[in-house]
Phi, psi and omega in degrees: 000148174239123174262100186268121187075050189291338183059228184272006173092023182299324181259337184304318182297325178289323176297319178298316182298324186268346186269142174267356181231191182291151174241125175255127181253119185242134170206150180274346181268108184296321180299313179296322180297323179290325173297319176299315179302312183293322179297314183287340180296344179276355185278337183188200187216016183261138177266354185287150180235127181300150181301324180299322180287324179296320180292333182288334182279143184298175185309128178075004180066025185271128170272174177300156180067018177076010181282129178283126180283130183234144178291148176288147171277065187226283183203159180306138170090007176253119192220113181270138178226129174273117182197161173272143181299335181275353182215074184277126179275058185231148184287150179299145172053042185252002182229146174269332182215136171242128177244136171212147185222117181053040180251313186295336178291342184254002186232178173287092191300315179301318180294319180293320179296321176297322178291319177300315179298324181293316187275346177280139171289160176302130184085355178289160186238143166258128172248116183230136172244122182223143185268168173228095185289336177296331184263015179303140176248117182226136180206139357282178189301329186289349178256003187288136180227012186306313182296326178294318177297313181300316180291312182297317180294317179296321180293330180277355178097012180264165176252099185291348181255023185301325182305308183287336182276331190298316182303317180292323179295321180290319177299317179295332181276000176100013178268153165269127195238137170233139183237133171236150174251133175299127195247017181240131175279129177258154175300141180303138181250137178292346181298333182299328179288323177298316179296319180294325177296339179282354179270158180285092181255148175284162181305318181294326178290324177293325176296315179298322178298315178299321179293319179296321181291322178295316179296323178298316180297319179296315181293324179296314180298316180294320180293325177291330181288321184236014176059044181224042182295117183270356193288140170230127174219097187236125174256111178298132179237127179272125171262107187250126173248119182238126183252131176284123183287143178298000000 
C-alpha cells in the first residue's frame, strides 16, 4: 500500500493494521512525516524491511530533495519517504493500493494521477477522498462560510472543486472509476472555523468569519439548551475508487 500525502499519519496506522504487506508513507512536508514516523513507532519494534518494500523505493533509496528514505523503527513494512506526489521516487507497478485523502486538491493533480497510474500494478486500486467546497450545505445563512473557503483555498493554491473534477480526470488517465458520496450528516464541528482561520484571508474576510463563528456559537448554545439545534454544515466528499486497467 501507498499512503500518498500521509501527513502526520492519521490514516497510515490503520493501513498498516489492515495490510498484509509493506506500507509506504509519502509526504512532501518533512515535519509532518516525522510526526507520522513517531506515531507509527509505537506499533511495533522491528527495524527490518521486506524485500518488496526495498524494491519499491527508487534507485539508491533516495526520496525527493535528497532525503534518504529510512525504515521506521516500528514494524516490518512501514517506510516513510519525503517526496512530491508529482515526482514519486518509486518503482513502476510496485503497489496494489494507493490511498489519499484531501491530497490531490493540494498538488499538481494531473501529474500526480500519472504517477499513481505508473506505480500501481495492473488491477491495482486508487482510493481517494476529495471534497467539493462549492457544494457545501450550510444553514442558517448567518453561519455560512462557503465563499470564504472557496476564496481562501484558491488563494492558498488548492483546488476547492477537486471532488467533482477527479472522476473525469481519472477516466481520462485510463482508470475504471466508481464514485460514492458520503451520505451521513454529522453535527457541525467548531473545528471548521479553526481550519478556515489557517487560510490566507483578507481582513474583511476574517471579520466575516468571526461573525459566522459567533453566530454558530449562539445557535449551538441555544440548541443544547432546548434540544432544537437547527444548524447544518455539510461538506460533500467524493469517495472515488479507480482501478488501473490491465
